[in-house]
C-alpha positions in Angstrom: 19.1 6.0 14.5 20.2 2.4 14.2 19.2 0.7 11.0 17.0 -2.4 11.4 15.3 -4.7 8.8 12.7 -5.5 11.4 10.7 -2.3 11.5 6.9 -2.1 11.7 6.8 -0.8 8.1 8.9 -3.7 6.8 6.8 -6.2 8.7 3.7 -4.8 7.1 5.3 -5.1 3.7 6.3 -8.7 4.6 2.7 -9.5 5.5 1.7 -8.2 2.0 4.5 -10.3 0.4 3.5 -13.4 2.2 -0.2 -13.0 1.2 0.6 -13.1 -2.5 0.7 -17.0 -2.9 -2.5 -17.3 -0.7 -4.3 -14.7 -2.8 -3.3 -16.5 -6.0 -4.5 -19.8 -4.6 -7.9 -18.3 -3.7 -8.3 -16.7 -7.1 -7.4 -19.9 -8.9 -9.9 -21.9 -6.8 -12.6 -19.2 -7.0 -12.5 -18.6 -3.2 -13.6 -15.0 -3.8 -14.5 -14.0 -0.3 -11.1 -15.0 1.1 -9.4 -13.5 -1.9 -11.2 -10.2 -1.3 -10.1 -10.2 2.4 -6.5 -11.0 1.4 -6.5 -8.3 -1.3 -8.0 -5.8 1.2 -5.4 -6.5 3.8 -2.7 -6.1 1.2 -4.1 -2.7 0.2 -4.3 -1.6 3.9 -0.7 -2.7 4.6 0.5 -0.9 1.4 -1.2 2.3 2.5 0.2 2.3 6.0 3.7 0.9 5.7 5.2 4.0 4.2 3.2 6.3 6.4 4.3 4.4 9.5 8.0 4.4 8.3 7.8 8.2 8.0 6.0 8.8 11.3 8.4 6.5 13.2 11.4 7.7 11.2 12.2 4.2 10.1 12.6 5.0 6.4 15.4 3.2 4.7 16.5 2.4 1.1 15.9 -1.3 1.8 12.3 -0.6 3.1 11.5 1.6 0.0 12.9 -1.1 -2.4 11.2 -3.9 -0.5 7.8 -2.1 -0.6 8.3 -1.2 -4.3 9.2 -4.8 -5.4 6.4 -6.2 -3.2 4.0 -3.9 -5.0 5.2 -5.0 -8.4 5.1 -8.7 -7.5 1.7 -8.3 -6.0 0.3 -6.6 -9.1 2.0 -8.9 -11.6 0.8 -12.0 -9.7 -2.8 -10.7 -9.2 -3.2 -9.6 -12.8 -1.7 -12.7 -14.3 -3.7 -15.0 -12.0 -6.9 -13.3 -12.9 -6.0 -13.4 -16.6 -5.1 -17.1 -16.5 -8.1 -18.2 -14.5 -10.9 -15.7 -15.4 -10.0 -14.3 -18.9 -13.2 -12.5 -19.5 -12.7 -10.3 -16.4 -9.9 -8.2 -17.9 -9.1 -7.4 -21.5 -6.0 -9.4 -22.5 -4.3 -6.3 -24.1 -4.7 -4.4 -20.9 -3.2 -7.2 -18.9 -0.2 -7.5 -21.2 0.3 -3.7 -21.0 0.1 -3.7 -17.2 2.2 -6.8 -16.8 4.9 -5.3 -19.1 4.9 -2.1 -17.2 5.1 -3.8 -13.8 7.9 -6.2 -14.9 10.0 -3.4 -16.4 9.5 -1.2 -13.3 10.7 -4.1 -11.1 13.7 -4.8 -13.3 14.7 -1.2 -13.6 14.3 -0.7 -9.8 16.6 -3.7 -9.2 19.1 -2.3 -11.7 19.0 1.1 -10.1 19.4 -0.4 -6.6 22.4 -2.5 -7.7 24.1 0.4 -9.4 23.5 2.7 -6.5 21.2 5.2 -8.3 18.0 4.2 -6.4 18.5 6.9 -3.8 18.6 9.7 -6.4 15.5 8.6 -8.4 12.2 10.0 -7.2 9.0 8.4 -8.5 6.5 10.6 -10.3 3.5 11.5 -8.1 1.2 10.1 -10.7 2.7 6.6 -10.1 0.4 6.6 -7.0 -2.5 7.3 -9.3 -1.6 4.5 -11.6 -1.2 2.1 -8.7 -4.5 3.3 -7.2 -6.5 2.8 -10.4 -5.0 -0.7 -10.9 -5.7 -1.5 -7.3 -9.3 -0.2 -7.4 -10.0 -2.1 -10.6 -8.6 -5.4 -9.3 -10.4 -4.9 -5.9 -13.7 -4.2 -7.8 -13.2 -7.3 -10.0 -12.8 -9.6 -7.0 -15.6 -7.9 -5.1 -17.9 -8.3 -8.1 -17.3 -12.0 -7.8 -18.0 -12.1 -4.1 -21.2 -10.1 -4.3 -22.3 -11.6 -7.6 -22.4 -8.2 -9.4 -23.2 -8.8 -13.0 -19.9 -8.1 -14.8 -21.3 -6.7 -18.0 -23.7 -4.4 -16.2 -22.2 -2.5 -13.2 -18.7 -3.9 -13.0 -17.7 -3.2 -16.5 -18.3 0.6 -16.0 -15.8 0.9 -13.2 -13.3 -1.4 -14.8 -13.5 0.6 -18.1 -13.1 3.9 -16.2 -10.1 2.5 -14.4 -8.5 1.3 -17.6 -9.0 4.6 -19.4 -7.7 6.6 -16.4 -4.8 4.2 -16.1 -3.8 4.6 -19.8 -4.1 8.4 -19.6 -1.8 8.4 -16.5 0.7 6.1 -18.2 0.8 8.4 -21.2 1.3 11.6 -19.1 3.9 9.8 -17.0 5.7 8.6 -20.1 5.8 12.2 -21.5 7.1 13.5 -18.2 9.9 10.9 -18.1 10.8 11.8 -21.7 10.8 15.5 -20.9 13.1 14.9 -17.9 15.6 12.9 -19.9 
């Protein structure tokens, strides 16, 4: 099969990448309805890009790296924009922990790609759980603004649960990485 950058999966990832500045703008300007739509489209493209690449046999190292880096930039930008514009929505310590993780993952992925080790590294399955809990938490925070859900009543329960699950998954993932080393 001939390699092409312009696959359906890579185009879906590109849509997600291009939505990042618009999402930030909407969060900064409290355009919560549009932000929720953009965030939802990003989630949908993230779910389907890898699936489509596998079904159409269009998987590539570039596509995997492009998807991974786009995920990291998406999370870093969304978390930091929410923290900067709506500090009470997320605990600062959790934002710093999440941002540090995302930045380090992006840097290490780039280093692994440059040095040629990316093809031999397989992410832990629980990385999907970490990404899912972060995504669910951020989606819920934005949705709570759209639907005017009182943050300290219903919204805080889901956010707290996501934070606790996320921390637990990080700890288990860290122990597995240490064990593999």
